[in-house]
C-alpha positions as CSV (number, residue, x, y, z in Angstrom):
1,M,-3.3,-25.5,44.4
2,E,-5.6,-26.5,46.8
3,L,-9.0,-26.1,47.0
4,S,-11.9,-25.9,49.2
5,V,-15.9,-25.6,48.3
6,T,-18.5,-24.5,50.7
7,D,-22.1,-24.2,50.8
8,F,-23.5,-20.7,52.3
9,G,-27.0,-20.4,51.6
10,K,-28.0,-20.6,48.1
11,F,-23.8,-19.9,47.1
12,K,-21.4,-22.1,46.7
13,V,-18.0,-20.8,48.0
14,I,-15.0,-21.8,46.1
15,K,-11.6,-20.9,48.3
16,P,-8.4,-21.5,46.2
17,S,-5.2,-21.0,47.7
18,G,-1.6,-20.9,46.4
19,R,-1.0,-20.9,42.7
20,I,-3.8,-20.8,39.7
21,D,-1.3,-21.6,36.7
22,W,-2.7,-23.0,33.3
23,E,-3.3,-26.6,35.0
24,N,-4.9,-25.6,37.8
25,A,-6.9,-23.0,36.2
26,R,-8.3,-26.1,34.3
27,T,-9.2,-28.1,37.6
28,L,-10.8,-24.7,38.5
29,D,-12.9,-24.8,35.4
30,M,-14.1,-28.1,36.0
31,E,-15.0,-27.7,39.3
32,I,-17.5,-24.7,38.4
33,H,-18.7,-26.7,35.5
34,R,-19.7,-29.2,37.9
35,I,-21.1,-27.0,40.3
36,I,-23.2,-25.6,37.5
37,D,-24.3,-28.7,36.5
38,E,-25.7,-29.5,40.1
39,G,-27.7,-26.6,40.1
40,F,-26.3,-23.9,41.9
41,Y,-25.3,-20.4,39.7
42,N,-24.2,-18.3,42.3
43,I,-20.8,-18.6,43.2
44,V,-18.2,-17.3,45.3
45,F,-14.9,-17.2,44.7
46,N,-12.8,-16.1,48.2
47,L,-9.3,-15.4,46.6
48,D,-7.7,-14.1,49.7
49,E,-4.8,-17.0,49.7
50,V,-4.2,-17.2,46.3
51,T,-0.5,-16.4,45.4
52,F,-0.5,-16.6,41.4
53,I,-3.3,-16.6,39.1
54,C,-2.1,-16.8,35.1
55,S,-4.7,-15.9,32.4
56,G,-6.4,-19.1,32.3
57,G,-7.6,-18.4,36.0
58,I,-9.2,-15.4,35.1
59,G,-10.6,-16.7,31.5
60,A,-12.4,-19.2,33.5
61,L,-13.7,-16.8,36.2
62,A,-15.2,-14.7,33.4
63,Y,-16.3,-17.4,31.2
64,N,-18.8,-18.8,33.5
65,L,-20.3,-15.3,34.7
66,N,-21.5,-15.4,31.2
67,K,-22.6,-19.0,31.7
68,V,-24.5,-18.5,35.3
69,K,-26.0,-14.7,34.1
70,R,-27.3,-16.8,31.8
71,K,-28.9,-18.9,34.1
72,G,-29.9,-15.7,36.5
73,G,-26.9,-16.0,39.0
74,A,-23.8,-14.4,39.6
75,I,-20.0,-15.2,40.4
76,Y,-19.1,-12.8,43.7
77,I,-15.2,-12.6,44.0
78,V,-13.8,-11.3,47.6
79,S,-10.1,-10.5,47.5
80,S,-8.5,-8.6,50.4
81,N,-5.0,-9.9,48.5
82,D,-3.0,-7.1,47.0
83,Y,-1.7,-8.8,44.1
84,I,-5.2,-10.2,43.0
85,N,-6.8,-6.6,43.7
86,Y,-3.7,-5.0,41.8
87,I,-4.1,-7.9,38.7
88,F,-8.2,-7.3,38.9
89,E,-7.7,-3.6,38.4
90,T,-4.9,-3.5,35.7
91,L,-7.0,-6.2,33.6
92,K,-10.2,-4.1,34.3
93,F,-11.9,-7.3,36.1
94,N,-12.9,-5.1,39.0
95,I,-15.1,-3.3,36.2
96,V,-16.4,-6.4,34.9
97,F,-17.3,-7.8,38.3
98,E,-18.7,-4.5,39.4
99,G,-20.8,-4.9,42.5
100,F,-20.2,-8.4,42.8
101,Y,-16.7,-7.3,44.1
102,Y,-16.1,-7.4,47.7
103,K,-12.9,-6.8,49.7
104,T,-13.4,-9.1,52.7
105,F,-15.6,-12.1,53.4
106,E,-17.6,-10.3,56.1
107,E,-18.7,-7.4,53.6
108,F,-20.0,-10.1,51.6
109,T,-21.6,-12.1,54.0
110,A,-23.1,-8.7,55.4
111,E,-24.8,-8.0,51.7
112,A,-25.5,-11.6,51.2
113,L,-27.7,-11.5,55.2
114,E,-29.4,-8.5,53.7
115,N,-30.3,-9.3,50.0
116,D,-31.0,-13.2,50.4
117,K,-33.4,-14.8,52.8
118,S,-31.9,-18.1,52.4
119,V,-28.2,-17.4,53.7
120,P,-28.0,-19.1,57.5
């Protein structure tokens, strides 16, 4: 798995690519914890280039969703990836992330720009 992290206004955008297996899920979880410890509570996951995600990867997203919600933030999911969308729909995570689940990054940015003046 490769992982890039970028800033987008008040959002941190995490874009993993490749396989999120058990070991990579732990790496992803540690990165999320690092971002939260830095004081960022609005995290966007662009999952377009993920080819596999294990239960640990999905668990890292769900666990940290509750963590950032307690701080007044949110986790946003962006995925035009048929595999990811199938997994999320099958496990009903599209409902867990309802209102925070976008098919494209452009769709997310349009809403973010509309609702947040800190976005460039």
